[in-house]
C-alpha positions, -999 to +999 in steps of 0.1 A: -076-732+512-055-724+545-080-711+572-058-685+584-057-669+551-090-669+548-096-652+578-068-624+573-088-619+537-120-615+552-109-589+582-090-572+553-121-570+532-144-557+564-118-532+572-118-521+534-154-520+536-154-498+566-131-475+552-151-475+520-180-465+540-164-437+559-151-422+528-185-421+512-199-404+545-171-381+546-181-370+506-213-365+518-209-343+545-188-323+523-215-320+497-242-313+524-218-283+539-214-272+503-250-271+498-258-254+527-230-228+518-245-224+480-282-219+498-270-191+518-252-174+488-288-177+467-307-166+498-282-136+502-281-126+466-323-129+465-327-106+497-305-081+479-321-083+446-355-082+463-344-050+483-330-034+453-366-041+433-384-027+463-360+003+462-367+007+423-403+004+428-405+029+457-386+058+435-407+052+409-438+064+428-421+096+442-424+128+424-393+138+403-398+175+413-392+167+451-424+192+458-457+187+474-474+161+499-452+134+501-424+153+510-437+173+541-421+179+570-438+188+605-428+222+613-429+237+650-462+228+667-468+199+642-480+220+615-473+207+583-445+227+565-442+218+527-406+216+511-415+238+483-417+269+504-400+258+536-382+286+554-407+313+547-436+302+568-449+284+540-488+273+546-510+248+528-522+276+505-492+285+489-477+248+482 
């Protein structure tokens, strides 16, 4: 076999191998970027789901009628003013 042909063939094979390795590296890089994107979306969905679940659990512990001590607000002078009789000088005894 002609040595020149062998050299060209080996060079071509080396270039082909380099391009093949580059192609594989690019594919892996794209897959890595996609995986990071998927993980971000999963994390975002997970934190939304956790937030929703915490809100649902918090609502379950609140009284439905809206009255009582849980919803008290402080009136003037830091005296507690309960929701049920607010506005007419409601005191603790009337609540």
